[in-house]
C-alpha positions as CSV (number, residue, x, y, z in Angstrom):
1,M,-0.1,-0.1,-0.1
2,I,0.9,3.5,-0.6
3,R,-0.5,6.8,0.6
4,F,-0.1,10.3,-1.4
5,F,-1.8,13.6,-1.4
6,L,-3.5,15.0,-4.3
7,N,-6.2,17.1,-5.2
8,S,-6.8,18.1,-1.6
9,E,-6.8,14.7,-0.2
10,W,-4.9,11.5,0.6
11,V,-5.0,8.7,-1.9
12,T,-4.2,5.2,-0.9
13,V,-3.3,3.0,-3.4
14,T,-3.3,-1.0,-2.7
15,D,-3.3,-2.7,-5.8
16,A,-1.1,-1.4,-8.7
17,D,1.8,-2.6,-11.0
18,P,5.1,-2.1,-8.8
19,S,6.9,-1.1,-11.9
20,C,3.7,1.5,-12.7
21,T,5.3,5.1,-13.5
22,I,3.5,8.1,-11.9
23,L,2.7,9.5,-15.2
24,S,1.3,6.2,-16.2
25,F,-1.1,5.8,-12.8
26,L,-2.2,9.2,-13.0
27,R,-3.3,9.0,-16.6
28,T,-4.8,5.7,-16.8
29,E,-6.1,5.4,-13.1
30,M,-6.7,8.7,-11.8
31,M,-7.7,10.5,-15.4
32,Q,-5.3,13.3,-14.5
33,N,-5.0,14.1,-18.2
34,S,-3.2,17.6,-17.7
35,V,-0.2,15.4,-17.2
36,K,1.3,14.7,-20.6
37,E,3.4,12.2,-22.0
38,G,5.9,13.8,-24.4
39,C,9.0,11.6,-24.7
40,A,8.8,8.7,-22.0
41,A,12.6,9.6,-21.3
42,G,12.8,12.6,-18.9
43,D,14.1,14.6,-21.8
44,C,11.0,17.1,-22.5
45,G,9.5,18.1,-19.4
46,A,5.9,17.7,-20.5
47,C,5.3,15.4,-17.6
48,T,6.8,17.5,-15.1
49,L,5.1,17.3,-11.5
50,M,5.7,19.3,-8.2
51,V,6.4,16.9,-5.3
52,A,6.7,18.1,-1.6
53,E,8.2,16.0,1.1
54,A,7.8,16.7,4.8
55,S,10.7,16.9,7.3
56,E,11.8,18.3,10.7
57,K,12.5,21.4,8.9
58,G,9.2,21.8,7.0
59,L,8.3,20.9,3.6
60,T,10.7,21.1,0.7
61,F,9.3,21.3,-2.9
62,Y,10.9,19.8,-5.7
63,T,10.2,18.6,-9.3
64,I,10.3,15.7,-11.1
65,N,9.7,13.8,-14.7
66,S,6.8,11.5,-13.9
67,C,7.5,9.5,-16.8
68,I,10.5,7.5,-15.4
69,A,9.5,8.0,-11.7
70,L,8.3,5.1,-10.1
71,L,4.7,5.5,-8.2
72,G,6.2,4.3,-5.0
73,H,8.1,7.5,-5.0
74,L,5.0,9.3,-3.8
75,H,4.5,7.4,-0.6
76,N,3.8,10.0,2.2
77,R,4.5,13.0,0.0
78,Y,2.5,15.5,-1.7
79,L,1.7,15.6,-5.6
80,F,0.9,18.7,-7.4
81,T,-0.6,18.7,-10.9
82,A,-1.3,21.6,-13.0
83,S,-5.1,20.8,-12.5
84,S,-4.4,20.6,-8.5
85,L,-2.2,23.5,-8.1
86,G,-4.4,26.2,-6.5
87,V,-4.9,26.5,-2.7
88,P,-7.0,23.7,-1.7
89,G,-10.8,24.7,-1.5
90,L,-10.8,28.1,-3.6
91,N,-11.4,28.0,-7.1
92,E,-8.5,30.2,-7.9
93,L,-5.7,29.9,-10.2
94,H,-2.2,29.8,-9.0
95,P,-0.2,33.0,-9.7
96,V,2.0,31.1,-12.0
97,Q,-1.1,29.8,-14.0
98,Q,-2.7,33.5,-14.0
99,A,0.6,34.9,-15.1
100,M,0.8,32.3,-18.1
101,V,-2.6,33.3,-19.4
102,D,-2.0,37.0,-19.1
103,F,1.1,36.6,-20.9
104,H,-0.1,34.3,-23.4
105,G,2.6,31.5,-22.5
106,A,1.1,28.9,-23.9
107,Q,-0.2,28.0,-27.6
108,C,-0.8,24.2,-28.1
109,G,-0.7,23.8,-24.7
110,F,1.0,20.6,-24.8
111,C,3.9,21.5,-23.0
112,T,2.2,23.9,-20.9
113,P,1.4,21.8,-17.8
114,G,5.2,21.0,-17.3
115,V,6.3,24.7,-17.9
116,V,3.6,25.5,-14.9
117,M,5.1,22.8,-12.7
118,S,8.7,24.2,-13.1
119,L,7.9,27.8,-12.3
120,A,5.6,26.6,-9.5
121,A,8.0,25.1,-7.9
122,L,10.7,27.8,-8.4
123,Y,8.0,30.0,-6.8
124,Q,7.5,27.7,-3.6
125,Q,10.8,27.2,-3.0
126,T,11.7,31.2,-3.3
127,L,8.9,31.4,-0.5
128,Q,10.1,28.6,1.4
129,Q,13.8,29.8,1.3
130,G,12.7,33.5,2.5
131,G,13.5,35.0,-1.1
132,S,11.9,37.6,-3.0
133,L,9.9,36.9,-6.2
134,S,10.7,40.2,-7.4
135,A,14.5,39.3,-7.2
136,L,14.2,36.4,-9.4
137,T,17.0,36.5,-12.1
138,D,16.8,35.6,-15.6
139,E,19.4,32.4,-14.6
140,D,16.7,31.5,-12.0
141,I,14.3,31.0,-14.3
142,H,16.3,29.8,-16.9
143,Q,17.6,27.2,-14.5
144,A,14.2,26.3,-13.4
145,L,12.9,25.9,-17.1
146,S,16.1,23.8,-18.5
147,G,14.1,20.6,-18.5
148,N,11.0,22.0,-20.4
149,L,11.0,22.0,-24.1
150,C,8.3,24.1,-25.8
151,R,8.3,24.2,-29.6
152,C,5.5,26.9,-30.0
153,T,6.3,30.0,-27.9
154,G,9.5,30.8,-28.3
155,Y,9.7,30.9,-24.4
156,T,9.9,34.8,-24.7
157,P,6.0,34.7,-23.2
158,I,7.0,32.3,-20.5
159,L,9.7,34.4,-19.3
160,R,7.6,37.4,-19.1
161,A,5.3,35.5,-17.1
162,A,7.7,34.1,-14.7
163,K,9.2,37.8,-14.1
164,A,5.7,39.0,-13.3
165,L,4.9,36.3,-10.5
166,D,5.6,39.0,-7.9
167,S,2.6,41.4,-9.2
168,Y,0.0,38.8,-8.3
169,P,-1.5,38.0,-4.7
170,Q,1.0,35.3,-3.1
171,Q,-0.2,31.7,-2.6
172,N,1.9,30.0,-0.2
173,L,0.9,26.0,-0.9
174,A,2.9,24.9,2.3
175,A,0.9,27.4,4.6
176,A,-2.4,25.8,2.7
177,L,-1.3,22.4,3.5
178,E,-0.8,23.1,7.2
179,A,-4.5,22.9,7.4
180,T,-4.8,19.6,5.7
181,E,-4.0,16.0,7.6
182,G,-0.6,15.4,7.6
183,V,1.5,12.8,6.7
184,Q,0.8,9.4,8.4
185,E,4.1,7.9,9.3
186,W,3.2,4.4,8.1
187,Q,6.0,2.7,6.4
188,P,6.2,-1.2,5.5
189,S,9.1,-3.1,7.0
190,G,12.1,-4.0,5.0
191,A,10.6,-7.7,4.5
192,E,7.3,-6.1,3.2
193,S,6.5,-5.0,-0.1
194,I,5.3,-1.6,-0.5
195,L,3.1,-2.6,-3.9
196,E,2.7,-6.3,-5.2
197,Q,1.0,-7.5,-8.3
198,G,1.2,-10.6,-10.3
199,G,4.0,-12.0,-8.3
200,R,6.3,-9.0,-8.8
201,R,6.9,-6.5,-6.0
202,L,8.4,-3.4,-4.9
203,F,10.3,-2.6,-1.5
204,Q,11.4,0.2,0.3
205,P,13.9,-0.7,2.8
206,Q,14.6,1.9,5.5
207,S,18.0,0.6,6.6
208,C,20.9,-0.7,5.1
209,S,20.4,-3.9,7.3
210,E,17.0,-4.3,5.8
211,L,18.8,-3.9,2.1
212,H,20.8,-6.7,3.0
213,H,18.1,-9.1,3.8
214,L,16.3,-8.2,0.6
215,L,19.3,-8.7,-1.5
216,A,19.8,-12.0,0.2
217,A,16.1,-13.1,-0.7
218,Y,16.0,-11.6,-4.3
219,P,19.9,-11.5,-5.6
220,D,18.4,-10.4,-9.3
221,A,16.3,-7.3,-7.9
222,W,16.6,-4.2,-9.6
223,L,18.4,-1.7,-7.4
224,W,16.6,1.6,-8.0
225,A,19.1,4.5,-7.1
226,G,17.4,7.2,-8.7
227,G,15.5,5.7,-12.2
228,T,16.7,8.7,-14.1
229,D,18.3,6.0,-16.5
230,L,16.9,2.7,-15.2
231,G,13.4,3.9,-15.7
232,L,14.1,4.1,-19.7
233,E,14.1,0.1,-19.3
234,L,10.3,0.4,-18.2
235,T,9.1,3.0,-21.1
236,Q,11.5,2.4,-23.7
237,R,12.2,-1.4,-23.7
238,F,9.0,-2.4,-21.6
239,K,10.6,-4.4,-19.0
240,A,8.8,-5.5,-16.1
241,P,11.1,-6.9,-13.3
242,D,10.1,-9.3,-10.9
243,T,11.5,-7.0,-7.9
244,I,12.5,-3.5,-7.7
245,I,14.2,-2.2,-4.3
246,Q,14.1,1.5,-4.2
247,L,17.0,2.9,-2.2
248,E,15.9,6.3,-1.7
249,R,14.6,5.6,1.9
250,I,17.5,4.8,3.6
251,A,19.1,7.7,5.2
252,E,22.7,6.0,5.8
253,L,23.1,6.0,2.1
254,Q,22.6,9.8,1.8
255,G,24.6,13.1,2.4
256,I,27.9,14.6,2.4
257,S,30.5,14.3,5.3
258,E,34.0,15.8,5.7
259,Q,36.8,14.2,7.2
260,E,40.3,15.3,7.7
261,E,41.6,14.3,4.2
262,D,38.5,13.1,2.4
263,I,34.9,13.9,1.3
264,V,32.5,10.9,1.8
265,I,29.7,10.9,-0.3
266,G,26.6,8.7,-0.1
267,A,25.7,7.0,-3.1
268,M,22.1,7.9,-2.6
269,T,23.2,11.6,-2.7
270,S,21.4,13.3,-5.7
271,Y,22.8,15.7,-8.1
272,T,20.8,18.7,-6.6
273,S,22.7,18.0,-2.9
274,L,26.0,17.6,-5.0
275,E,25.4,20.9,-6.5
276,H,25.0,22.6,-3.2
277,G,27.2,20.3,-0.9
278,L,30.1,20.3,-3.0
279,A,30.5,24.1,-3.8
280,N,33.4,24.6,-1.2
281,P,35.7,21.7,-1.6
282,F,35.2,21.1,-5.3
283,P,33.7,24.3,-7.2
284,S,34.3,22.8,-10.4
285,I,32.2,20.0,-9.9
286,A,29.5,21.7,-8.4
287,R,29.5,23.9,-11.8
288,L,29.6,21.3,-13.7
289,V,26.6,19.6,-12.3
290,H,24.7,22.9,-12.6
291,R,25.0,21.4,-16.6
292,I,24.1,17.7,-16.1
293,A,20.4,17.0,-17.5
294,S,17.8,19.1,-16.2
295,R,16.7,20.5,-12.8
296,Q,14.1,17.5,-12.6
297,I,16.7,14.6,-13.3
298,R,19.3,16.4,-10.8
299,N,16.3,15.8,-8.1
300,L,16.2,12.5,-8.5
301,G,19.7,11.3,-10.3
302,T,22.3,9.9,-7.7
303,L,26.0,9.6,-7.7
304,G,25.8,6.0,-7.0
305,G,23.4,5.4,-9.5
306,N,25.1,7.5,-12.3
307,I,28.6,5.3,-11.4
308,A,26.8,1.9,-11.0
309,N,25.0,2.6,-14.3
310,A,28.5,2.5,-15.9
311,S,27.5,4.3,-19.1
312,P,30.5,5.5,-21.3
313,I,28.9,9.1,-21.4
314,G,28.0,9.4,-17.7
315,D,29.5,12.9,-16.7
316,M,30.2,12.0,-12.9
317,P,32.8,8.7,-13.5
318,P,35.3,11.0,-15.2
319,V,35.5,13.5,-12.7
320,F,35.9,10.9,-10.0
321,L,38.3,8.8,-12.3
322,S,40.5,12.1,-12.2
323,L,40.5,12.4,-8.3
324,S,41.3,9.6,-5.8
325,T,38.6,7.7,-5.4
326,T,37.7,4.9,-3.5
327,L,34.2,3.4,-3.7
328,L,32.8,2.1,-0.4
329,L,31.0,-1.3,-1.3
330,D,28.5,-3.2,1.0
331,G,26.1,-5.9,0.7
332,V,25.3,-9.7,1.9
333,D,28.8,-10.5,2.2
334,G,30.0,-7.7,4.0
335,P,31.7,-4.1,3.3
336,R,34.8,-3.5,1.2
337,E,36.8,-0.7,-0.5
338,L,37.7,-0.7,-4.4
339,P,39.5,1.9,-6.0
340,L,37.2,3.8,-8.8
341,Q,39.6,2.8,-11.6
342,D,39.3,-0.9,-10.8
343,F,35.4,-0.9,-11.0
344,F,34.7,-0.3,-14.7
345,I,35.5,-3.8,-16.6
346,N,33.8,-3.5,-20.0
347,Y,31.2,-1.8,-21.4
348,K,28.0,-1.5,-18.7
349,Q,30.1,-4.2,-16.8
350,T,31.5,-3.5,-13.3
351,A,33.3,-5.1,-10.6
352,L,30.0,-5.2,-8.2
353,K,29.3,-8.8,-7.1
354,Q,25.8,-10.3,-6.9
355,G,24.2,-9.0,-3.7
356,E,26.5,-6.1,-3.6
357,Y,26.0,-2.1,-3.9
358,I,27.7,0.7,-3.9
359,A,27.4,2.4,-0.1
360,A,29.3,5.9,-0.7
361,V,32.4,7.5,-2.5
362,K,35.3,8.4,-0.9
363,V,37.7,11.1,-2.4
364,K,40.7,12.9,-1.3
365,K,40.4,16.7,-1.0
366,L,42.5,18.9,-3.0
367,A,46.0,20.0,-1.4
368,A,47.1,23.7,-2.0
369,D,49.1,22.7,-5.0
370,E,46.2,20.8,-6.7
371,R,43.6,21.6,-9.2
372,L,40.7,20.2,-10.6
373,F,39.2,21.3,-14.4
374,C,35.9,19.7,-15.6
375,W,34.7,20.4,-19.1
376,K,31.6,18.8,-20.5
377,I,31.2,19.3,-24.3
378,S,27.7,18.9,-25.6
379,K,25.3,20.3,-28.5
380,R,23.2,22.2,-25.8
381,S,24.2,24.0,-22.7
382,D,21.4,22.4,-20.9
383,D,19.6,18.8,-20.7
384,D,22.1,17.2,-23.3
385,I,24.2,14.4,-23.0
386,S,27.9,15.0,-23.6
387,A,30.0,14.2,-26.7
388,L,33.0,14.6,-24.9
389,M,33.5,14.6,-20.9
390,M,37.0,15.2,-19.7
391,A,38.3,16.0,-16.1
392,I,41.8,16.9,-15.2
393,W,43.2,16.5,-11.6
394,L,46.7,18.8,-11.8
395,K,49.4,19.1,-9.1
396,T,51.7,21.9,-10.2
397,D,54.1,24.2,-8.9
398,G,52.9,26.8,-11.2
399,T,55.7,26.1,-13.9
400,T,55.8,22.5,-13.9
401,I,53.3,19.6,-14.0
402,N,54.4,17.5,-11.2
403,D,51.6,15.2,-11.5
404,I,48.2,14.9,-13.5
405,R,45.5,12.4,-14.1
406,I,43.1,13.0,-16.9
407,A,39.9,10.8,-17.3
408,C,37.3,11.1,-20.3
409,G,33.7,9.8,-20.9
410,G,32.1,9.3,-24.5
411,M,35.9,8.1,-25.7
412,A,35.6,4.3,-25.1
413,A,33.2,1.7,-23.9
414,I,34.1,2.6,-20.2
415,P,34.6,5.8,-18.4
416,K,38.7,5.8,-18.7
417,R,42.0,7.4,-17.7
418,A,44.3,8.9,-20.5
419,L,47.5,7.0,-19.4
420,H,49.8,7.9,-22.3
421,T,48.5,11.2,-22.6
422,E,49.2,11.7,-18.7
423,N,52.6,10.4,-19.2
424,A,53.3,12.6,-21.9
425,L,52.7,15.6,-19.7
426,R,54.1,14.3,-16.3
427,H,57.2,16.1,-15.5
428,Q,56.9,18.9,-18.5
429,P,56.4,22.4,-18.0
430,L,52.9,23.8,-17.8
431,T,53.2,25.5,-21.3
432,L,50.9,25.3,-24.7
433,D,54.0,23.5,-26.4
434,S,53.7,20.7,-23.8
435,A,50.2,20.4,-24.4
436,R,50.2,20.2,-28.0
437,N,52.9,17.5,-27.9
438,A,50.8,15.6,-25.6
439,A,47.8,15.8,-27.9
440,S,49.2,13.4,-30.4
441,A,49.1,10.7,-27.3
442,I,45.2,10.6,-27.0
443,S,44.7,8.6,-29.9
444,K,46.9,6.0,-28.0
445,D,44.6,6.2,-25.1
446,F,41.2,6.2,-27.0
447,K,39.8,4.7,-30.1
448,P,36.4,6.7,-30.3
449,M,33.2,6.0,-32.2
450,S,31.4,8.3,-34.4
451,D,27.7,8.6,-33.4
452,V,25.0,11.2,-33.6
453,R,26.4,13.5,-30.9
454,A,30.0,13.7,-32.6
455,T,32.5,12.1,-34.8
456,A,35.6,10.0,-33.7
457,E,37.9,12.8,-35.5
458,Y,36.0,15.7,-33.6
459,R,36.2,14.1,-30.7
460,L,40.0,13.6,-30.6
461,Q,40.5,16.9,-31.8
462,V,38.6,18.6,-28.8
463,A,40.2,16.3,-26.0
464,G,43.7,17.7,-27.7
465,N,42.1,21.1,-27.5
466,L,41.2,20.7,-24.2
467,L,44.6,20.2,-22.7
468,Q,45.8,23.7,-24.1
469,K,42.4,25.0,-22.7
470,L,44.2,24.1,-19.3
471,V,47.2,25.9,-19.5
472,I,45.3,29.1,-20.7
473,E,43.0,28.7,-17.8
474,Y,45.3,27.9,-15.3
475,Q,47.7,30.8,-16.3
476,A,44.5,33.0,-16.5
477,S,43.4,32.4,-13.0
478,D,44.5,32.0,-9.5
479,K,41.8,29.7,-8.5
480,A,42.2,28.1,-12.2
481,E,39.0,26.0,-12.1
482,D,36.3,26.4,-14.8
483,V,33.6,24.1,-16.5
484,A,33.0,24.8,-20.5
């Protein structure tokens, strides 16, 4: 059984497909047809919904792509669609909806519900954080809408509507929800499925101990760490696994902690949390995360899921390969540590054993003479997959490259270190000539393929150019960190 809040009341679901997405359930079972399916892949944003989660600090509002989010995600949470956005009990449009009407922010209307939900989340988050709607910047609005594609309006009317939100009577959804029945703390035990139908089941363990028992009982279960990639197995390949174990309720697997020499990041830490939590120790990573996918994806996608997915075009693995990174693994056979460079074996193959999972990522802090550079090369700045991802850890006295680690994505079947290129640069002067000379070694490290994102020749040339970019940017800035 799951229970979630929608349309001013709590909805209880006792019989549903464990692998059912939120979008599918709303449209087919609850006739909530304002939620649109555009791509079924988390790309277009037409299915965007706003969710609120209660905690000791109050309500947290965030957006998700409902087309690739499991129905189980909603348990004990508040859900808002474009047709249930107004203040409960009042027949009024939300300020976002009224602004979209007044500024002609819709034409065909197909993408409009998702746009409304993204702006509503921005609206509510601003109020929750004590900010001013009149102070919203173009960048704030751009980021909120980065995962919403609109083919009709050209976006300008939508932007005008967003900038006018402060001129409407304020509606605080958090305050309105305080008058409703709150979350009931019912949660099944780790051995009890939260949804079950036709011999298939969905679990939501609350602890690593419960997870271990489930892994022992269901060794072939899908581990759902965020689902922003695994969800496509449901919507694009129409797979229906017997058992899914959602990891999002395990507090032990979340959060960022700082030790004397290391930063330890829980595997279930979301991209959104990384964006804020790594701004101080690794500002270049925080800026890179700002360009990964969209806000909806970053709210659900996790570091552990991105690494375990072992995609050759994942953005995070090259970054952590370039750093001194250790994976903290756990499972039915107990914990162990593994250097990240030993984790990726072949395309979509890793060193994870059956019944094992990534618990955390441990990465060494940067010393005073060390720098980290991250460059994501893609056709679009937002919500796009990298044609090439390069990360470089550099140890230098300012004139000589004392040590260097270079890792790339999109260049091989796995995220991979550029060992020949590193050797060509190590102990060389930090100059453009050194970078140009080392560029010839890249073809020894990688034999990239040509695909819809880039040709092999383009990837090799850009990789060589990024070596020169390293020198230029180091010399141009004392901090010497940037993300392209």
